[in-house]
C-alpha positions as CSV (number, residue, x, y, z in Angstrom):
1,M,-36.0,6.2,7.4
2,N,-32.1,6.5,7.2
3,K,-30.6,5.7,3.8
4,T,-28.7,2.3,3.0
5,A,-25.3,1.5,1.8
6,L,-23.3,-1.6,0.9
7,V,-20.1,-1.4,1.1
8,I,-18.0,-4.5,-0.9
9,G,-14.7,-5.2,0.7
10,A,-13.5,-4.8,4.2
11,G,-9.9,-3.3,3.5
12,L,-8.6,-0.2,5.0
13,G,-10.8,1.4,2.3
14,G,-13.9,0.1,2.7
15,L,-13.5,0.0,6.6
16,S,-12.9,3.5,6.9
17,T,-15.7,4.2,3.8
18,A,-18.7,2.5,6.0
19,L,-17.3,4.5,9.6
20,R,-17.5,7.9,7.8
21,L,-20.8,6.8,6.3
22,S,-22.3,5.4,9.5
23,T,-21.2,8.5,11.1
24,K,-23.1,10.6,8.5
25,G,-26.4,8.6,9.5
26,Y,-26.3,5.8,6.8
27,K,-27.2,2.0,7.7
28,V,-24.1,0.0,6.4
29,T,-23.5,-3.4,6.0
30,I,-20.2,-4.3,4.4
31,L,-19.5,-7.9,2.3
32,E,-15.9,-9.5,2.4
33,K,-14.6,-12.3,0.7
34,H,-12.3,-13.2,3.6
35,H,-12.8,-14.9,6.7
36,Q,-12.0,-11.6,8.6
37,A,-12.1,-8.0,7.8
38,G,-8.9,-5.9,6.9
39,G,-7.8,-7.0,3.1
40,R,-3.7,-6.6,2.6
41,L,-3.8,-5.0,6.2
42,N,-4.4,-8.8,7.5
43,Q,-3.0,-10.6,10.3
44,L,-1.6,-14.4,10.2
45,K,-1.6,-16.2,13.7
46,K,0.2,-19.6,13.5
47,D,2.2,-21.7,16.2
48,G,2.1,-19.1,18.8
49,F,3.3,-16.6,16.2
50,T,1.5,-13.4,15.2
51,F,2.4,-11.7,11.6
52,D,1.1,-9.0,10.2
53,V,0.4,-10.1,6.7
54,G,0.7,-6.8,4.5
55,P,2.0,-3.0,5.0
56,S,4.1,-3.0,8.5
57,F,4.4,0.9,8.4
58,F,3.3,4.4,7.4
59,S,3.9,7.6,7.2
60,M,1.5,10.7,6.6
61,S,0.4,9.3,10.3
62,Y,-2.4,12.7,10.7
63,E,-4.5,11.1,8.0
64,F,-5.8,8.7,10.6
65,K,-6.4,11.6,13.3
66,E,-8.4,13.1,10.5
67,L,-10.2,10.2,10.1
68,F,-11.3,9.7,13.4
69,D,-12.1,13.3,13.9
70,Y,-14.6,13.2,11.4
71,C,-16.6,10.3,13.1
72,K,-16.0,12.1,16.3
73,V,-14.4,9.4,18.4
74,N,-10.8,9.5,20.3
75,N,-7.8,8.0,18.1
76,P,-8.1,4.6,19.3
77,L,-4.4,3.8,17.8
78,Q,-0.7,4.2,19.7
79,F,1.7,5.2,17.3
80,N,5.3,4.2,17.3
81,E,7.5,6.9,15.3
82,L,10.3,4.8,13.6
83,N,14.4,6.1,14.6
84,P,15.9,5.2,12.8
85,L,13.4,4.5,10.0
86,Y,14.8,1.6,8.6
87,S,18.0,0.3,7.7
88,V,19.6,-1.1,4.3
89,Y,22.0,-3.8,3.7
90,F,24.1,-3.8,0.8
91,S,25.7,-7.1,-0.3
92,Y,29.3,-6.1,-1.0
93,K,29.3,-4.2,2.4
94,K,29.7,-5.5,6.2
95,K,28.1,-2.7,7.8
96,P,24.4,-1.2,7.4
97,Y,23.3,2.0,6.4
98,L,21.0,3.6,9.1
99,I,18.4,6.2,7.9
100,H,18.1,8.9,10.1
101,K,15.7,12.1,10.3
102,D,18.3,13.9,11.4
103,L,20.3,14.6,8.4
104,Q,23.6,15.6,10.2
105,K,23.5,12.0,11.6
106,L,22.0,10.7,8.1
107,S,25.3,12.2,6.6
108,T,27.7,10.1,9.2
109,E,26.3,7.3,7.1
110,F,26.4,8.6,3.5
111,S,30.3,9.9,4.4
112,D,31.8,9.3,0.8
113,E,29.3,12.3,-0.2
114,K,30.6,15.3,-0.2
115,D,28.3,18.0,1.3
116,F,25.5,15.6,1.8
117,V,23.5,17.7,4.1
118,R,23.4,20.8,1.7
119,K,22.7,18.8,-1.0
120,A,19.6,16.6,0.9
121,N,18.3,20.0,1.5
122,A,18.0,21.4,-1.5
123,Y,16.7,18.0,-2.9
124,L,14.0,17.9,-0.1
125,K,13.4,21.5,-0.5
126,A,12.2,21.1,-3.7
127,A,10.4,17.3,-2.6
128,K,8.5,20.0,0.1
129,E,7.5,22.2,-2.6
130,V,5.8,19.6,-4.8
131,F,4.0,18.1,-1.6
132,H,2.3,21.3,-0.5
133,D,1.6,22.4,-4.4
134,T,-0.2,19.4,-5.3
135,E,-1.5,18.5,-1.8
136,Y,-5.1,20.3,-2.1
137,R,-4.8,20.7,-6.3
138,V,-4.3,16.8,-6.8
139,I,-4.0,14.3,-4.2
140,K,-6.6,15.5,-1.6
141,K,-9.6,16.8,-4.4
142,N,-12.4,15.4,-6.4
143,F,-12.6,16.0,-10.4
144,E,-15.2,16.3,-12.7
145,G,-13.4,14.5,-15.4
146,K,-10.2,14.8,-17.2
147,M,-10.9,18.3,-18.3
148,D,-11.2,19.2,-14.2
149,Y,-7.9,17.3,-13.7
150,L,-5.9,19.3,-16.8
151,Y,-7.7,23.1,-15.3
152,Q,-6.5,21.7,-11.8
153,L,-2.4,20.9,-12.9
154,T,-2.8,24.6,-14.3
155,K,-2.8,25.5,-10.8
156,V,0.1,23.9,-9.8
157,P,3.0,26.3,-10.4
158,L,5.2,25.5,-14.0
159,K,8.1,24.4,-12.4
160,H,7.2,21.5,-11.2
161,G,6.1,20.4,-14.5
162,P,9.5,18.7,-16.0
163,K,9.4,16.5,-13.1
164,L,6.3,14.8,-14.7
165,F,8.4,13.8,-17.4
166,R,11.4,12.6,-16.1
167,S,12.4,9.5,-13.5
168,M,12.9,9.6,-10.2
169,W,16.4,8.2,-10.6
170,S,17.0,11.0,-12.9
171,E,15.8,13.3,-10.6
172,L,18.1,11.8,-7.9
173,E,21.3,12.0,-10.3
174,K,21.0,15.5,-10.5
175,H,21.4,16.0,-6.8
176,F,23.7,13.3,-5.5
177,E,27.0,11.4,-6.7
178,T,27.1,8.2,-4.5
179,E,25.3,5.2,-5.7
180,E,24.4,4.0,-2.2
181,V,22.7,7.2,-1.8
182,K,21.0,7.7,-4.9
183,I,19.8,3.9,-4.0
184,I,18.4,4.2,-1.1
185,F,16.6,7.8,-1.3
186,S,15.2,5.8,-4.8
187,L,13.4,3.2,-2.3
188,V,10.2,4.9,-1.7
189,A,9.3,3.8,-5.2
190,F,9.1,0.7,-4.2
191,F,6.2,1.4,-2.0
192,L,4.4,2.4,-4.7
193,G,5.2,-0.7,-6.3
194,A,7.6,-0.1,-8.9
195,T,11.4,0.6,-9.3
196,P,12.3,4.2,-9.5
197,F,13.2,4.1,-13.3
198,D,10.0,3.9,-14.0
199,T,8.3,6.4,-11.4
200,P,7.9,10.3,-11.9
201,A,10.2,12.2,-10.2
202,V,7.2,13.9,-8.6
203,Y,7.3,11.2,-6.1
204,S,10.3,12.5,-4.6
205,L,7.8,14.3,-2.3
206,L,7.4,11.2,-0.2
207,N,11.2,11.4,0.5
208,Y,9.7,14.6,2.1
209,T,7.4,12.7,3.8
210,E,9.7,10.2,5.4
211,L,12.8,12.5,6.3
212,Q,10.8,16.1,7.4
213,H,7.3,16.0,6.9
214,D,5.7,13.0,9.6
215,G,8.7,10.1,8.9
216,Y,7.2,6.9,9.4
217,W,5.4,4.6,12.2
218,N,3.7,1.5,13.7
219,V,1.3,0.8,15.8
220,K,1.8,-0.3,19.5
221,G,0.9,-4.3,19.2
222,G,0.5,-4.6,15.7
223,M,-0.7,-3.2,12.2
224,Y,-3.8,-5.3,12.3
225,T,-4.6,-2.9,15.8
226,I,-5.9,-0.6,13.0
227,T,-8.2,-2.8,11.5
228,E,-9.2,-4.1,15.0
229,E,-10.1,-0.7,16.3
230,I,-12.2,0.5,13.0
231,V,-13.9,-2.4,13.3
232,K,-14.6,-1.9,17.1
233,L,-16.1,1.3,16.0
234,L,-17.6,0.3,13.5
235,Q,-19.9,-2.5,15.5
236,Q,-20.4,0.4,18.0
237,N,-22.1,2.4,15.1
238,N,-24.3,-1.3,14.2
239,V,-22.5,-1.6,11.0
240,E,-22.6,-5.3,10.0
241,I,-19.7,-7.3,8.5
242,I,-20.7,-10.7,6.3
243,Y,-17.3,-12.4,5.8
244,N,-16.9,-15.6,3.7
245,T,-19.1,-13.3,1.1
246,E,-18.1,-12.5,-2.5
247,I,-19.4,-10.8,-5.7
248,K,-19.9,-12.3,-8.9
249,Q,-22.7,-10.6,-10.1
250,F,-25.1,-7.1,-10.0
251,V,-28.6,-6.3,-10.8
252,Q,-29.5,-2.6,-12.7
253,E,-32.1,-1.1,-13.6
254,G,-31.9,2.1,-16.0
255,N,-28.8,3.7,-14.8
256,K,-29.1,2.8,-11.3
257,L,-27.5,-0.4,-9.9
258,Q,-30.7,-2.3,-7.9
259,G,-27.8,-5.2,-6.1
260,F,-25.6,-7.7,-6.3
261,I,-25.3,-11.1,-6.2
262,D,-23.2,-12.9,-4.0
263,Q,-21.4,-16.5,-4.6
264,H,-24.7,-18.4,-3.3
265,G,-27.1,-16.8,-5.4
266,K,-28.6,-14.4,-2.6
267,K,-29.1,-10.5,-3.7
268,W,-27.9,-7.7,-1.5
269,T,-29.6,-4.6,-2.2
270,A,-29.1,-0.7,-1.0
271,D,-29.6,3.0,-1.8
272,I,-25.4,3.4,-2.3
273,Y,-22.9,1.0,-3.1
274,V,-18.9,1.4,-2.5
275,S,-16.5,-0.7,-4.0
276,N,-13.1,-1.4,-2.0
277,A,-12.4,-3.9,-4.6
278,D,-9.7,-3.1,-7.4
279,A,-11.6,-0.1,-9.3
280,A,-10.6,-1.1,-12.9
281,S,-10.9,-5.1,-12.8
282,F,-14.1,-4.5,-10.4
283,R,-15.3,-2.6,-13.5
284,G,-13.9,-5.5,-16.0
285,Q,-14.7,-9.0,-14.3
286,I,-17.9,-7.6,-12.1
287,L,-20.0,-5.4,-14.4
288,G,-18.7,-6.3,-17.5
289,R,-17.4,-3.2,-19.2
290,K,-15.7,-3.1,-22.4
291,S,-13.4,-0.8,-21.5
292,F,-11.9,-2.8,-19.0
293,N,-11.6,-6.1,-20.1
294,P,-9.0,-8.9,-19.7
295,D,-7.0,-7.5,-22.7
296,K,-7.2,-3.8,-21.7
297,L,-6.7,-4.4,-18.1
298,D,-3.3,-6.5,-19.1
299,K,-2.6,-3.8,-20.9
300,M,-2.6,-1.3,-18.0
301,D,0.7,-0.8,-15.7
302,W,0.2,-2.9,-12.8
303,T,2.4,-2.6,-9.9
304,L,4.3,-5.8,-8.4
305,S,3.1,-8.6,-6.8
306,P,4.4,-9.4,-3.3
307,F,6.2,-12.8,-2.6
308,T,6.2,-12.8,1.0
309,I,7.6,-15.4,4.1
310,Y,6.4,-15.8,7.4
311,L,8.7,-17.5,10.1
312,G,8.7,-17.9,13.1
313,V,12.3,-18.5,15.2
314,K,13.8,-19.6,18.2
315,G,16.4,-17.5,19.2
316,K,17.3,-13.3,19.2
317,L,18.3,-11.8,16.8
318,D,21.3,-9.1,17.1
319,N,22.4,-8.4,14.3
320,I,19.1,-7.0,12.5
321,H,16.8,-4.2,12.8
322,H,12.9,-3.9,12.9
323,H,13.0,-2.2,9.1
324,N,15.7,-3.6,6.5
325,Y,16.1,-3.7,3.3
326,F,18.4,-6.0,1.9
327,L,19.7,-5.3,-1.7
328,G,22.9,-6.3,-3.8
329,E,24.7,-5.4,-6.5
330,N,23.6,-3.9,-10.0
331,F,20.9,-2.4,-8.8
332,K,19.6,-0.5,-12.6
333,A,20.1,-4.1,-13.9
334,Y,18.5,-5.8,-11.6
335,A,15.2,-3.4,-11.5
336,D,15.2,-3.3,-15.4
337,K,15.0,-7.4,-15.2
338,I,13.3,-9.0,-12.6
339,F,9.5,-7.7,-12.6
340,K,8.8,-8.6,-16.2
341,T,10.5,-11.9,-16.1
342,A,9.1,-15.5,-15.7
343,V,12.0,-16.7,-14.0
344,A,12.8,-16.3,-10.1
345,P,16.2,-14.4,-9.4
346,Q,19.1,-16.5,-7.8
347,K,20.1,-13.4,-5.7
348,P,16.4,-11.4,-4.5
349,Y,16.6,-8.0,-3.2
350,Y,14.0,-7.8,-0.2
351,Y,12.5,-6.2,2.5
352,V,12.5,-7.8,6.3
353,N,10.3,-6.6,9.6
354,V,10.5,-8.0,12.6
355,S,7.8,-6.3,14.2
356,S,8.7,-8.4,17.6
357,K,11.4,-6.2,18.1
358,S,8.9,-3.8,19.2
359,N,5.8,-5.8,19.8
360,P,7.0,-8.5,22.0
361,E,4.0,-10.2,22.1
362,C,3.8,-11.2,18.7
363,A,6.5,-13.8,19.5
364,P,6.6,-16.3,22.2
365,E,9.1,-15.7,25.0
366,G,13.1,-15.9,23.6
367,C,11.8,-16.0,19.8
368,E,11.4,-13.8,17.1
369,N,8.9,-13.1,13.9
370,I,10.0,-12.5,10.4
371,F,8.2,-10.9,7.7
372,I,9.6,-11.0,4.4
373,L,8.4,-9.2,1.3
374,C,10.2,-10.0,-2.0
375,P,9.0,-8.0,-4.3
376,M,8.0,-10.0,-8.1
377,P,7.0,-10.0,-11.5
378,D,2.6,-9.7,-11.8
379,L,1.3,-13.2,-12.8
380,R,1.2,-11.5,-16.6
381,Y,4.9,-12.1,-16.6
382,K,5.2,-15.3,-13.8
383,K,2.1,-17.5,-13.9
384,D,4.1,-20.5,-12.5
385,W,4.9,-20.4,-9.2
386,S,5.7,-24.4,-8.0
387,D,9.4,-23.0,-7.4
388,R,8.2,-21.3,-4.4
389,E,9.9,-23.4,-1.5
390,S,13.2,-22.8,-3.4
391,L,12.7,-19.2,-3.7
392,A,12.2,-18.9,-0.1
393,D,14.8,-21.1,0.7
394,T,17.6,-19.1,-1.9
395,I,16.3,-16.1,0.5
396,I,16.2,-17.8,3.9
397,A,19.7,-18.7,3.5
398,D,20.8,-15.5,1.9
399,L,19.7,-13.5,5.2
400,S,20.6,-16.0,7.7
401,Q,24.4,-15.6,5.6
402,R,24.0,-11.7,6.0
403,I,22.7,-11.5,9.2
404,D,24.8,-14.6,11.2
405,F,22.2,-16.3,12.1
406,D,20.7,-20.0,10.6
407,L,17.2,-19.4,10.5
408,A,16.6,-22.5,8.9
409,A,17.9,-24.6,11.7
410,N,15.8,-22.5,14.1
411,T,12.3,-22.2,12.3
412,L,9.4,-23.1,14.3
413,S,6.6,-22.0,12.1
414,R,7.0,-21.4,8.2
415,T,4.2,-19.8,5.7
416,I,4.4,-18.4,2.3
417,Y,2.2,-16.3,0.0
418,D,2.8,-16.1,-3.6
419,P,1.5,-13.9,-6.1
420,I,-1.6,-16.8,-6.9
421,D,-2.2,-16.8,-3.3
422,W,-2.6,-12.8,-3.2
423,Q,-4.9,-12.7,-6.0
424,K,-7.2,-15.9,-4.5
425,M,-7.1,-13.9,-0.9
426,F,-7.8,-10.0,-1.9
427,N,-8.7,-10.8,-5.5
428,L,-5.9,-8.6,-6.6
429,Y,-6.1,-8.6,-10.5
430,Q,-2.9,-10.2,-11.8
431,G,-1.9,-10.5,-8.0
432,S,-0.8,-6.7,-8.0
433,G,0.6,-5.8,-4.5
434,L,-1.2,-2.6,-4.6
435,G,-3.3,-2.0,-8.2
436,L,-2.8,0.4,-10.6
437,A,0.5,1.9,-11.1
438,H,1.2,5.2,-10.7
439,G,3.0,6.6,-14.2
440,M,1.6,10.1,-15.7
441,N,-1.3,8.1,-17.4
442,Q,-2.5,6.8,-14.1
443,I,-2.7,9.8,-12.0
444,G,-5.1,11.8,-11.0
445,A,-8.4,12.0,-12.9
446,L,-6.6,9.2,-15.5
447,R,-7.0,6.7,-12.7
448,P,-10.7,4.9,-12.6
449,S,-12.9,7.4,-10.7
450,N,-14.2,7.0,-7.7
451,K,-17.7,7.2,-9.1
452,D,-19.0,4.6,-11.3
453,E,-19.4,6.1,-15.2
454,Q,-23.1,4.4,-15.7
455,F,-24.3,3.9,-12.3
456,S,-25.4,6.9,-10.4
457,N,-25.4,4.9,-6.8
458,L,-22.3,3.2,-7.4
459,Y,-18.8,4.4,-6.0
460,Y,-14.8,3.2,-5.6
461,V,-12.6,3.1,-2.7
462,G,-9.0,2.2,-2.0
463,A,-5.8,2.2,-3.9
464,S,-6.7,2.1,-7.5
465,T,-9.1,4.6,-7.3
466,I,-7.8,8.4,-6.7
467,P,-5.5,9.5,-5.0
468,G,-3.6,6.2,-5.2
469,T,-2.2,3.4,-3.1
470,G,-1.0,3.6,0.3
471,L,-2.5,3.7,3.9
472,P,-2.8,7.2,4.6
473,I,-3.7,7.8,1.3
474,V,-6.1,5.0,1.0
475,V,-7.4,7.1,4.4
476,I,-7.9,10.2,1.7
477,S,-9.2,8.3,-1.1
478,S,-12.2,7.1,2.2
479,K,-12.9,10.9,2.8
480,L,-13.3,11.6,-0.9
481,V,-15.4,9.1,-1.9
482,T,-17.5,9.8,1.4
483,D,-18.2,13.7,0.3
484,R,-19.1,13.0,-3.4
485,I,-21.7,10.6,-1.7
486,L,-23.0,13.2,0.3
487,N,-23.0,15.8,-2.0
488,E,-25.3,13.6,-4.1
489,H,-27.4,11.8,-2.0
490,G,-27.2,13.2,1.5
491,G,-26.9,11.8,4.7
492,T,-29.7,12.0,7.6
493,I,-26.8,14.3,10.0
């Protein structure tokens, strides 16, 4: 008889782990709180428009190929490479910067930075070395504990050591002079849900992944196609997904987990359990672990909260690209203050994605769909979101002025998700968009492990366990936890 596995949460990590385990002979069931699969990789359909709820592009596209190769299926996804990667609008400049992978092209955008190509090549060469020197020693590796992690770090060349202790911004200051270059290169820190002043310099490797290693990609048909195609494969493997089901309690016998109980009192049992909920808060809120109680969770470093707006507008937007950042002045002052305050900014920085530019089917003819993401303080700092409508009005008015298009007058559909909504929909602790942050005390084996400390048959996958956040990294997480399960419990294939 096949072994059984219960996966809690149908985010990308849970779906990928379920696909891998079902390929290896496990009979898998997934429980999902939301009414549809995907977690943050979700979809909103409203008023004839289709919106990707969360992620809008990704790097390291080959990790999806690894997933499908592992499961011995053809890759069902069609990737679109972004070119340019994105555009950056500063409030004090009329023309946006177009960020190209081609450094010669990029140098024309950064004409004020003398000898840009040479400087960029030197910076990216060092970032490349960090990436490849840590890829299999730190990122794609399970650890047997902190000592094992420290041992693996000794295998990383010592020359990278200083980057563990200085910020990404400090690293950029060593290479570039122009403020705009430093700001634009530092935007990758926000993909980790933090600021470049809080992010270790080792994450300069993300600049290498975007500009040289693999670039950025999205998916034909919209990002939710990733979820839809994996769900189809799960159905072929007889994996059942039970929606509108939230785990509330657990049942144990000795050091083994005997099952979970949902909000209706139903008990769910299996041989193996995998939680795709936040690996830290699940231990505290569901398992009641003292080391993850609310006081200790709140003292951890969490990523920024998303404040998102989904607009369907009449008319075509000619003065904006597919992926865009809208920034103001005083970048450091903004970053230092905004993420630990209870007051919404008067001049917010934000990201805008217009997916209908590459997927016209996402909007009615003659219309555009607009996704706006404004990083905000998590609910530890800003608990009251009664100002959500006025904040959205402020952002929409600012964007309208900067692209010379009256969005408010042409709005056909408008939806807002504030951090409280994100917390409720996807069980995000304190509304943190990407889970635990990636400071030096919360990476590698210093993150919550993907194997439970007490129960021998409970495991974790997703952004807050190893190796960290981001779509391809979560796919890697599914490989690591599956390897651990198969090594410890075996499979039938």
